[in-house]
C-alpha positions as CSV (number, residue, x, y, z in Angstrom):
1,M,-21.6,20.1,-9.8
2,G,-22.2,23.1,-7.1
3,V,-18.6,22.7,-5.4
4,S,-15.8,24.4,-5.9
5,G,-12.6,22.8,-8.4
6,P,-10.4,21.1,-5.3
7,I,-13.3,19.8,-3.5
8,E,-14.1,18.0,-6.9
9,K,-10.4,17.0,-7.2
10,L,-10.5,15.4,-4.3
11,M,-13.9,13.7,-4.6
12,K,-12.8,11.7,-7.7
13,L,-9.4,10.9,-6.3
14,F,-11.2,9.5,-3.4
15,A,-13.8,7.5,-5.6
16,K,-10.8,5.5,-7.6
17,F,-10.4,3.6,-3.7
18,P,-11.2,0.0,-3.9
19,G,-15.0,0.0,-2.9
20,V,-15.7,3.7,-2.7
21,G,-18.4,4.8,-4.7
22,D,-19.5,8.4,-5.1
23,K,-21.1,9.0,-2.5
24,T,-19.0,7.7,-0.3
25,A,-16.1,10.0,-2.1
26,R,-18.0,13.0,-1.0
27,R,-18.6,12.4,2.8
28,F,-14.8,11.6,2.5
29,A,-13.8,14.9,0.9
30,L,-16.5,17.2,3.6
31,F,-15.7,15.1,6.3
32,L,-12.2,16.1,5.7
33,L,-13.0,19.4,5.2
34,Q,-14.8,19.9,8.5
35,Q,-11.7,18.6,10.6
36,P,-8.6,20.9,11.9
37,K,-6.1,22.1,10.0
38,C,-3.5,19.8,12.0
39,F,-5.5,16.9,11.0
40,T,-5.3,17.2,7.1
41,E,-1.6,18.1,7.8
42,D,-0.9,15.4,9.5
43,L,-3.3,12.9,7.0
44,T,-0.9,14.0,4.0
45,S,2.6,14.3,5.9
46,T,1.9,10.9,6.7
47,I,0.9,9.4,3.1
48,S,3.9,11.5,1.8
49,L,6.1,9.4,4.4
50,M,4.9,6.6,3.4
51,R,5.5,6.6,-0.2
52,D,9.2,8.2,0.8
53,L,9.6,5.1,3.3
54,T,7.7,2.0,2.3
55,F,9.4,-0.2,-0.2
56,S,8.9,-4.1,-1.5
57,C,10.9,-6.4,0.5
58,S,13.9,-8.2,-1.6
59,I,12.7,-11.7,-0.2
60,C,8.8,-11.7,-0.4
61,G,7.6,-9.1,-1.7
62,N,6.1,-7.6,0.8
63,L,5.4,-3.6,2.0
64,T,7.9,-2.4,4.5
65,T,10.5,0.3,5.5
66,E,13.4,-2.0,6.6
67,N,14.4,-4.9,4.2
68,P,14.2,-7.6,5.1
69,C,10.7,-7.0,6.3
70,P,9.6,-7.8,9.6
71,I,8.1,-11.0,8.8
72,C,11.2,-12.6,6.9
73,S,13.5,-11.4,9.6
74,D,11.2,-13.2,12.3
75,P,13.5,-15.8,14.2
76,F,9.9,-17.2,15.0
77,R,8.5,-17.8,12.0
78,D,8.0,-21.1,11.0
79,R,10.6,-21.9,8.0
80,K,9.5,-25.0,6.9
81,T,6.3,-23.5,5.2
82,L,6.1,-21.0,2.2
83,C,2.6,-19.4,1.5
84,V,2.3,-17.8,-2.0
85,I,-0.4,-15.4,-1.9
86,E,-1.9,-12.9,-4.8
87,N,-0.8,-9.3,-3.0
88,V,0.1,-8.1,0.4
89,E,-4.1,-7.6,1.4
90,D,-4.1,-11.0,1.8
91,M,-1.0,-11.7,3.9
92,L,-2.6,-8.7,5.9
93,S,-6.0,-11.1,6.3
94,L,-4.0,-14.0,7.1
95,E,-1.9,-12.3,9.7
96,Q,-4.6,-10.9,11.1
97,A,-6.2,-14.2,11.9
98,C,-3.9,-15.5,13.8
99,I,-3.9,-18.7,11.7
100,F,-0.6,-19.0,9.7
101,S,3.3,-18.9,11.1
102,G,5.1,-19.5,8.3
103,L,6.5,-17.8,5.5
104,Y,5.0,-15.7,2.5
105,F,5.7,-15.3,-0.6
106,I,3.8,-12.5,-2.8
107,L,3.2,-12.4,-6.5
108,G,2.1,-8.9,-6.7
109,G,-0.8,-9.4,-9.0
110,K,-3.1,-12.4,-10.6
111,V,-3.2,-14.0,-13.8
112,S,-6.8,-12.8,-15.7
113,P,-6.6,-12.6,-19.0
114,L,-10.3,-10.8,-19.3
115,D,-8.6,-7.7,-17.4
116,G,-5.3,-7.6,-19.2
117,E,-3.5,-8.8,-16.3
118,D,-0.6,-10.9,-16.0
119,I,2.1,-11.4,-13.2
120,D,6.0,-10.5,-14.5
121,P,8.0,-13.7,-15.0
122,E,10.8,-12.2,-13.2
123,R,8.3,-13.1,-10.0
124,F,8.1,-16.5,-11.0
125,S,11.8,-17.0,-11.0
126,R,12.2,-15.6,-7.8
127,L,9.7,-17.9,-6.1
128,R,11.9,-20.8,-8.6
129,K,14.9,-19.7,-6.7
130,Y,13.7,-19.0,-3.9
131,S,11.4,-22.6,-2.8
132,E,14.4,-23.9,-3.9
133,E,17.2,-22.4,-1.6
134,G,15.1,-22.3,1.5
135,E,15.0,-25.5,3.3
136,F,10.8,-26.0,3.2
137,Q,8.7,-28.5,3.4
138,E,5.2,-27.4,2.0
139,L,4.6,-24.4,-0.2
140,I,0.7,-23.3,0.0
141,I,-0.5,-22.0,-3.2
142,A,-3.4,-19.6,-1.3
143,T,-4.7,-18.0,-4.4
144,N,-8.5,-16.8,-4.6
145,P,-11.6,-19.2,-4.9
146,S,-12.4,-18.0,-8.7
147,I,-11.0,-18.2,-12.7
148,E,-8.6,-15.4,-12.3
149,G,-7.5,-17.6,-8.7
150,D,-7.4,-20.8,-10.6
151,L,-5.4,-19.4,-13.9
152,T,-2.9,-17.9,-11.5
153,F,-2.6,-21.2,-9.5
154,Y,-1.7,-23.5,-12.8
155,A,0.7,-20.8,-13.1
156,V,2.4,-20.9,-10.3
157,L,1.9,-24.7,-10.5
158,D,3.7,-24.6,-14.2
159,A,6.5,-22.5,-12.5
160,L,7.2,-24.8,-9.7
161,K,8.0,-28.2,-11.9
162,P,11.8,-28.1,-11.0
163,V,10.5,-28.1,-7.0
164,G,10.3,-31.4,-5.4
165,T,8.4,-29.8,-2.4
166,R,5.2,-31.2,-1.3
167,I,2.9,-28.6,-2.6
168,T,-0.8,-27.7,-1.2
169,R,-3.6,-25.9,-2.1
170,L,-6.0,-23.8,0.3
171,A,-9.2,-26.1,0.5
172,F,-12.9,-24.4,-1.2
173,G,-14.1,-23.3,2.3
174,L,-14.1,-20.0,0.8
175,P,-16.6,-19.0,-1.5
176,L,-16.4,-19.7,-4.7
177,G,-15.4,-15.9,-6.5
178,G,-14.9,-14.9,-2.8
179,S,-11.7,-13.1,-1.9
180,I,-9.0,-14.1,1.0
181,G,-9.3,-10.3,1.7
182,Y,-13.1,-10.4,2.9
183,A,-12.9,-13.9,4.3
184,D,-13.3,-13.8,8.6
185,R,-11.4,-15.2,10.6
186,V,-13.1,-18.9,10.9
187,T,-13.3,-19.3,7.0
188,L,-9.5,-19.0,6.5
189,H,-9.0,-21.2,9.7
190,A,-11.0,-23.7,7.8
191,S,-9.9,-23.3,4.8
192,L,-5.9,-23.3,5.8
193,E,-6.1,-26.6,7.9
194,S,-8.6,-28.7,5.0
195,R,-5.6,-27.9,2.2
196,V,-5.2,-30.3,-0.2
197,E,-2.2,-31.8,-1.6
198,V,-1.6,-31.2,-5.2
199,R,1.0,-32.7,-7.8
200,I,2.9,-31.2,-10.4
201,P,2.0,-32.7,-13.6
202,E,4.6,-34.7,-15.4
203,K,6.1,-33.1,-18.4
204,K,5.7,-35.2,-21.8
């Protein structure tokens, strides 16, 4: 390849990042080599510290360094509304857009049979327990507008069958096949404000 082993290994590691191709991975690696030694030392120590100190919030599943996380422990959050989302990235997008002030529950994945992905049944049990014990007046299921998002939506709906709380879903202001994590603030706001109520099918 024309580069030494360590550089080639670093490029391959960067290429594993979401949305990073070979050319971008190469630029990242070369960029690091051109920085002062203190920069790379700070980067590696920060990554190591992050891995050592970060864990999942026992309530919502958010990545945090304290338990419960800052969102769950914030007394000014709307504790009557719970937003169920697929991952931490979606939560960060909603928080960055400043359009939601309630609490979250992060599923930690999606239902995607073709990719062999599924959600740990324990997460559904925790969600059901959380929704029953919390005094929520509305549960918003904020899955992505895709086939996998629909499958995840119905899996969440099935898990919430014993719950009598009002359940809504994000409207399709989001583009079909898109992702909450990449949506702009206006689109997210329109989708959240136009959410529709859903009903849990009764068991036969």
